[in-house]
C-alpha positions as CSV (number, residue, x, y, z in Angstrom):
1,M,-5.8,-21.7,0.3
2,I,-5.7,-18.0,0.2
3,N,-8.8,-16.3,-1.2
4,A,-10.7,-13.0,-1.0
5,E,-12.3,-13.9,2.3
6,N,-9.0,-14.6,4.2
7,Y,-6.6,-12.5,2.2
8,Y,-6.3,-9.8,4.9
9,S,-6.6,-12.2,7.9
10,Q,-4.0,-12.4,10.6
11,R,-3.3,-16.0,9.7
12,S,-2.6,-15.0,6.1
13,N,-0.4,-12.1,7.2
14,I,1.6,-14.5,9.3
15,D,1.9,-17.1,6.6
16,Y,2.7,-14.8,3.7
17,M,4.8,-11.7,3.1
18,S,3.1,-8.9,1.1
19,V,4.3,-5.7,-0.3
20,S,2.6,-3.7,2.4
21,Q,4.2,-5.9,5.1
22,F,7.6,-5.6,3.5
23,K,7.3,-1.8,3.4
24,S,6.1,-1.8,7.0
25,F,9.3,-3.7,8.0
26,E,11.3,-1.2,6.1
27,K,9.8,1.6,8.3
28,C,9.8,-0.1,11.7
29,E,10.5,-3.7,12.4
30,S,9.1,-3.4,16.0
31,L,5.8,-1.9,14.8
32,T,5.3,-4.6,12.2
33,L,5.8,-7.4,14.7
34,A,3.4,-5.6,17.1
35,Q,0.8,-5.5,14.3
36,L,1.3,-9.2,13.5
37,A,0.8,-10.1,17.1
38,E,-2.2,-7.8,17.3
39,D,-0.6,-5.8,20.1
40,Y,-1.1,-2.6,18.1
41,I,-4.0,-1.7,15.8
42,P,-3.2,1.3,13.6
43,E,-5.6,4.1,13.5
44,T,-7.8,4.3,10.4
45,T,-7.3,7.9,9.1
46,T,-9.6,9.9,6.9
47,A,-7.0,10.0,4.2
48,L,-6.8,6.2,4.2
49,L,-10.6,5.9,4.1
50,V,-11.0,8.3,1.2
51,G,-8.6,6.2,-0.8
52,S,-10.4,3.0,0.3
53,Y,-13.8,4.6,-0.7
54,V,-12.6,5.0,-4.3
55,D,-10.9,1.6,-4.3
56,S,-14.1,-0.1,-3.1
57,Y,-16.1,1.6,-5.8
58,F,-14.0,0.1,-8.6
59,E,-13.9,-3.2,-6.8
60,G,-17.7,-3.2,-6.8
61,T,-17.8,-3.4,-3.0
62,L,-18.8,0.2,-2.2
63,D,-22.1,-0.8,-0.5
64,S,-20.2,-3.1,1.9
65,F,-17.6,-0.5,2.5
66,K,-20.3,2.1,3.5
67,A,-22.0,-0.5,5.8
68,M,-18.6,-1.2,7.5
69,H,-17.8,2.5,8.0
70,P,-20.7,4.5,9.3
71,E,-18.3,7.2,10.4
72,I,-18.1,8.5,6.8
73,F,-21.7,9.8,7.2
74,K,-22.9,12.9,9.1
75,K,-24.8,12.1,12.2
76,T,-27.2,15.0,11.6
77,D,-28.6,14.1,8.2
78,G,-27.0,10.9,7.1
79,E,-25.3,12.6,4.2
80,L,-21.7,11.8,3.2
81,K,-19.1,13.9,4.9
82,A,-17.3,16.4,2.7
83,E,-14.2,14.3,2.3
84,Y,-16.2,11.4,0.9
85,K,-18.3,13.7,-1.4
86,Q,-14.8,14.6,-2.8
87,A,-14.2,10.9,-3.2
88,E,-17.4,10.7,-5.3
89,Y,-16.1,13.6,-7.4
90,I,-12.8,11.8,-7.9
91,I,-14.7,8.7,-9.1
92,K,-16.7,10.8,-11.6
93,R,-13.5,12.5,-12.9
94,I,-11.9,9.1,-13.5
95,E,-15.0,7.8,-15.2
96,R,-14.9,10.7,-17.7
97,D,-11.6,9.5,-19.0
98,Q,-11.8,6.7,-21.5
99,M,-8.1,5.7,-21.4
100,F,-8.1,5.6,-17.6
101,M,-11.2,3.4,-17.6
102,K,-9.8,1.1,-20.2
103,Y,-6.9,0.3,-17.9
104,M,-9.2,-0.2,-15.0
105,A,-11.4,-2.6,-17.0
106,G,-9.3,-5.7,-16.3
107,E,-10.2,-8.5,-14.0
108,K,-10.6,-7.1,-10.5
109,Q,-8.8,-8.0,-7.3
110,V,-6.9,-11.0,-8.7
111,I,-5.0,-12.9,-6.0
112,M,-1.8,-14.8,-6.7
113,T,0.9,-16.3,-4.5
114,G,4.5,-17.2,-5.1
115,E,7.9,-17.1,-3.5
116,I,10.8,-14.6,-3.5
117,E,14.0,-16.0,-1.9
118,D,11.9,-19.0,-0.7
119,I,9.6,-16.6,1.2
120,P,5.9,-17.0,0.5
121,F,4.4,-13.8,-1.0
122,K,0.8,-12.9,-1.7
123,I,-0.5,-10.2,-4.1
124,K,-3.9,-8.8,-4.9
125,M,-4.1,-6.8,-8.2
126,D,-6.6,-4.0,-8.8
127,S,-7.0,-4.6,-12.5
128,Y,-5.3,-7.5,-14.2
129,H,-5.3,-7.8,-18.0
130,A,-4.0,-11.3,-18.5
131,G,-1.0,-11.5,-20.8
132,K,-1.0,-7.7,-21.2
133,V,-0.6,-5.5,-18.2
134,I,-0.9,-5.2,-14.4
135,V,-2.7,-2.0,-13.2
136,D,-2.8,-0.7,-9.7
137,L,-5.1,2.2,-8.6
138,K,-3.7,4.8,-6.4
139,I,-5.5,7.8,-4.9
140,V,-2.8,10.2,-3.7
141,R,-2.6,13.7,-2.2
142,D,-1.0,15.2,-5.3
143,F,1.7,14.4,-7.9
144,E,4.3,16.7,-6.4
145,P,7.7,15.3,-5.5
146,T,8.1,14.1,-1.9
147,W,11.1,14.8,0.5
148,L,12.7,11.5,1.4
149,N,16.1,10.8,2.9
150,G,17.5,14.2,2.1
151,K,16.2,14.7,-1.4
152,Y,13.0,15.1,-3.4
153,V,11.8,11.9,-5.2
154,S,8.6,11.0,-7.1
155,F,5.7,10.0,-5.0
156,V,5.9,6.6,-6.7
157,E,9.3,5.9,-5.1
158,A,8.4,7.7,-1.8
159,W,5.4,5.3,-1.2
160,G,7.2,2.2,-2.6
161,Y,4.8,1.8,-5.5
162,D,7.8,0.8,-7.6
163,I,8.6,-2.0,-5.1
164,Q,4.9,-3.1,-5.4
165,G,5.2,-3.2,-9.2
166,A,8.4,-5.3,-9.0
167,V,6.8,-7.9,-6.6
168,Y,3.6,-8.0,-8.6
169,Q,5.4,-8.6,-11.9
170,E,7.5,-11.4,-10.4
171,I,4.6,-13.2,-8.8
172,V,2.6,-13.0,-12.0
173,R,5.6,-14.3,-13.9
174,Q,5.9,-17.3,-11.6
175,N,2.2,-18.1,-12.1
176,T,1.8,-17.5,-15.8
177,G,5.3,-17.2,-17.4
178,D,4.4,-13.6,-18.6
179,V,6.6,-10.6,-17.7
180,L,4.0,-7.9,-17.8
181,P,4.3,-4.1,-17.6
182,F,3.2,-2.4,-14.4
183,V,1.0,0.7,-14.7
184,I,-0.2,3.0,-11.9
185,A,-3.6,4.5,-12.5
186,A,-3.4,7.5,-10.3
187,A,-5.8,10.3,-9.2
188,T,-5.3,13.1,-6.7
189,K,-7.4,14.2,-3.8
190,E,-7.0,17.9,-4.9
191,T,-10.1,20.1,-5.2
192,E,-9.9,19.5,-8.9
193,P,-8.5,16.0,-9.2
194,D,-5.6,15.3,-11.5
195,I,-5.3,12.0,-13.2
196,A,-2.4,10.0,-14.8
197,L,-1.4,6.6,-16.1
198,L,2.2,6.1,-15.0
199,S,4.5,3.3,-16.2
200,V,7.3,2.0,-14.0
201,P,10.3,1.3,-16.4
202,Q,11.6,-2.3,-16.4
203,D,15.1,-1.3,-15.2
204,R,13.4,0.3,-12.1
205,L,11.3,-2.8,-11.5
206,D,14.5,-5.0,-11.8
207,H,16.3,-2.8,-9.4
208,C,13.4,-3.0,-6.9
209,L,13.1,-6.7,-7.2
210,E,16.7,-7.1,-6.4
211,Y,16.3,-4.8,-3.4
212,V,13.5,-7.0,-2.1
213,R,15.6,-10.2,-2.7
214,R,18.4,-8.7,-0.6
215,N,16.2,-7.8,2.4
216,V,13.2,-10.1,2.5
217,R,15.1,-13.0,4.3
218,K,16.0,-10.7,7.1
219,Y,12.5,-9.6,7.6
220,A,11.1,-13.1,7.4
221,E,13.6,-14.2,10.1
222,I,12.5,-11.3,12.4
223,K,8.9,-12.3,11.7
224,K,9.6,-15.9,12.6
225,T,11.7,-15.4,15.7
226,G,10.7,-12.0,17.0
227,D,14.4,-11.4,17.8
228,N,15.9,-7.9,18.0
229,P,13.5,-5.9,15.8
230,K,14.8,-2.4,15.2
231,R,12.7,0.5,16.5
232,C,12.2,3.6,14.4
233,E,11.5,5.7,17.5
234,H,9.1,7.9,15.4
235,C,5.9,5.8,14.9
236,N,3.1,5.7,17.4
237,W,4.0,2.2,18.6
238,C,7.6,3.3,19.4
239,K,6.3,6.4,21.2
240,Q,3.8,4.3,23.1
241,T,6.4,1.8,24.3
242,K,9.4,4.1,24.7
243,V,11.3,3.7,28.0
244,L,13.6,6.5,29.0
245,T,17.1,5.5,30.0
246,E,19.1,8.8,29.8
247,I,18.9,12.6,29.5
248,I,19.9,13.8,26.0
249,D,21.0,17.1,24.6
250,Y,18.0,18.7,23.0
251,R,20.2,19.4,19.9
252,D,20.5,15.6,19.4
253,L,16.8,15.5,18.5
254,E,16.4,14.7,14.8
255,V,15.4,17.7,12.8
256,K,12.3,16.8,10.7
257,I,12.1,18.7,7.4
């Protein structure tokens, strides 16, 4: 049975699809398989740790997080590095807002499992208000639109948070019968943090769930067989394992905007 202790385990990641795994397959199938096989361990970036610092505070696991990540402290005096002092500032900003804190006051880190297209899924909710609303905490760079696939889109779509909402809503429905709204409780890492409570409209959630349904079987089959995963040729795994077979015209290099 999946629980808080084994939720992020390799066995759990093999047995279950998750939103993060689905999105990873979307970006690079080869990388995702390498991570599942533990052939590639992604680097833990400062940006990721800052978000995790705030997450762990609201989970009530900050002491454990600090013990696991001594790199967030200065070696000279043991004080938090500047980025994590900023994380503390973000936390204080969030706590000053009554409405934000109301939405964060649900049951923490609730785990549920279900199936989409007969593929086992697992979810872990930041703040679950039974029968009322699903809330997910996001600590992001800013709220500005992000350039993606030739156009600017909301950071919500750029990072697949709408897909996350769709999967969470469906798995909760399977477990409880309730179709609950999905709200993103967001704060930025800017010098003066911005905050917002963002709803994802039902028509967008429906669209994203259908998108997951259309694609999840393909990823599950790649996960099962390991056959012919596509390479993105941009991630660190693809760079690490690239084998040259030809000389190319420099003008054929993709222009990154």
